[in-house]
C-alpha angles and dihedrals in degrees: 000000000000094000092045092052091047093050092045095050104033126077096209109060097115092049088046094054093046088060090056099048098046112103105271092224089071086073088064095061092111109160092202091059092048089050090052090050090054092044097051097031126222096274093047091051093047090051092053092041092054087056089057098259102163096201093053090048090050092051091050089051089057091043092059093038093057105020102247118194112339093339119114120221108273114173098188091053090045090054092048092054093046089050091052091048091050091050088054094051108276109145091186090058091061088058093057093042087054093051093047091051093046091050097036096238114157091345137053110282112262112166095179094054090040091056090050091055094045091049091047088055091045091052089055089057103260103155099208090050090052091051094048096045091051090051093045092053089049103048108358131254128271090351095309108124094172088093094059109125121170098202093048091046089053092046095053093040086054091052090052093044092051087054093054105266106151095199089055090048089056090049092050089054089056093045092054095040093057100026094242114157090347135052111279110262119163093189090058090045090055091046093055096045089049090054090051089052090051087056089055090240100171096210092057098065096072091054092045088054090055091052092054095040093052099032094241112168090343141048115289107261118174093186092056090043091054090046091054093046089050090052089047092068123199095354091062101036094102094051091046091054092049092048092050089065089065095047137076120240089249090057092048091049090051091050092050090048091051090048093052091046090052092050092051093048092050095038087230116123134198126203089253089065088068094047096266125134132189112257134193131353093301092059096232117162128244135168114266 
């Protein structure tokens, strides 16, 4: 039921799932690390790595994970270097060990141990690990939904939201709105969706419009609701049209004015600002 409610009420599930099914090694395509590999050279890195230099071991892990220079991709060697780096204090290395275990790359698949390593890295402050552990607790990892845990998903989403991640802010709004993983609190739900809007997170506006239209966690305000739907673009065009039937022309004009003012203040413009409106089932834009 939790996943169904999330998918029904969030605007990002397809994007969310794409993140989970992409090959995890794509996350390791860090140009800075490849540049360091080229700068130090394979032999130079190996020499440092053999003297327990964690950073050199970490770079070599990426080198074998992605095939830097003349090296071919070799998952077992990548895992070995990440393991050495982790033993010598690299928190980032635990993240990649966790991914490799969860996906069974270079080692036997072990989702439980993989989650432990990813969470260990997340607890040390590694951002990508925090994002992945939050996602894993929401929808599972590599097809394994046994790890789904509402309270842990809410916890890690809260960590990300507190650090300014707008997607996590949107999630927290949903968690509080429906009381999933946290105690239901519509005021908190409204607070978090408002923060996502302040970040100009495009997928938050449709939900913010619902809060204003229905008076959830705030006073009902049709003008603000229409404004949010207008800022939401194509995704909110149907709701905006339905809401207009309940409003006077003066209210609609005020909402449009507020929307345009917001766009100017944030230097972020929607098609409606230029007199365009979404038309038809394909959502194409035409002048109105």
